[in-house]
C-alpha positions in Angstrom: 42.3 0.5 -11.9 44.8 3.0 -10.5 47.6 1.2 -12.3 45.6 1.1 -15.5 45.0 4.9 -15.4 48.5 6.0 -14.2 51.5 7.1 -16.2 49.7 7.1 -19.6 51.0 8.8 -22.7 49.3 9.9 -25.9 50.0 10.9 -29.4 47.8 11.6 -32.4 48.4 10.3 -35.9 47.0 11.9 -39.1 48.0 9.9 -42.1 51.7 9.1 -41.7 52.5 12.1 -39.4 52.5 11.6 -35.6 52.4 14.4 -32.9 54.8 14.6 -30.0 54.2 12.0 -27.3 52.9 13.7 -24.2 51.5 12.6 -20.8 47.8 11.9 -20.8 46.4 13.8 -17.8 42.6 13.3 -18.2 39.9 11.8 -20.4 38.6 8.3 -21.1 41.0 5.8 -22.6 39.8 4.4 -25.9 40.5 1.0 -27.5 40.4 -1.2 -24.4 37.6 -3.5 -23.2 36.9 -1.4 -20.1 36.6 2.0 -21.8 32.8 2.0 -22.4 32.2 1.4 -18.6 34.8 4.1 -17.7 33.1 6.6 -20.1 29.7 6.0 -18.6 31.1 6.5 -15.1 32.9 9.7 -16.2 30.0 11.2 -18.1 27.4 10.5 -15.5 29.5 12.1 -12.7 30.1 15.1 -15.0 26.4 15.4 -15.6 25.7 15.2 -11.8 28.2 18.0 -11.1 26.8 20.2 -13.9 23.2 19.7 -12.7 24.2 20.6 -9.1 25.5 23.9 -10.6 22.1 24.6 -12.3 23.1 23.6 -15.8 20.7 21.6 -18.0 22.4 18.4 -19.3 21.4 16.2 -22.2 23.1 13.0 -23.4 23.6 12.2 -27.1 25.2 8.8 -27.9 28.8 9.3 -26.7 28.5 13.0 -25.9 27.0 15.4 -23.5 25.3 18.7 -24.3 25.0 21.4 -21.6 23.2 24.7 -21.6 21.6 27.3 -19.4 19.5 30.4 -19.8 21.8 33.4 -19.5 19.8 36.5 -18.5 22.3 38.5 -16.5 25.9 38.6 -15.1 25.0 36.2 -12.3 23.9 33.6 -14.8 27.3 34.0 -16.6 29.1 33.5 -13.3 27.1 30.3 -12.6 27.8 28.9 -16.0 31.5 29.7 -15.7 31.6 28.1 -12.3 30.1 25.0 -13.7 32.6 24.9 -16.5 35.5 25.4 -14.1 
């Protein structure tokens, strides 16, 4: 798994134009057979971390929505800490 995730590069193509090739430092790899499992592992861990910080988390297909009630400056700090 370490070899699979190490030293990856990425570029984006729109039509016939490609972006500069850059190192891929994070995220879930798409287009391989193992990517659905890796996505589930990643998104579940992310949700656990956010919940521990007091953020409400909901899943939608291949995405995650997070929110919290912001009533004061402390709430803003808690949300920013969760995002960090």
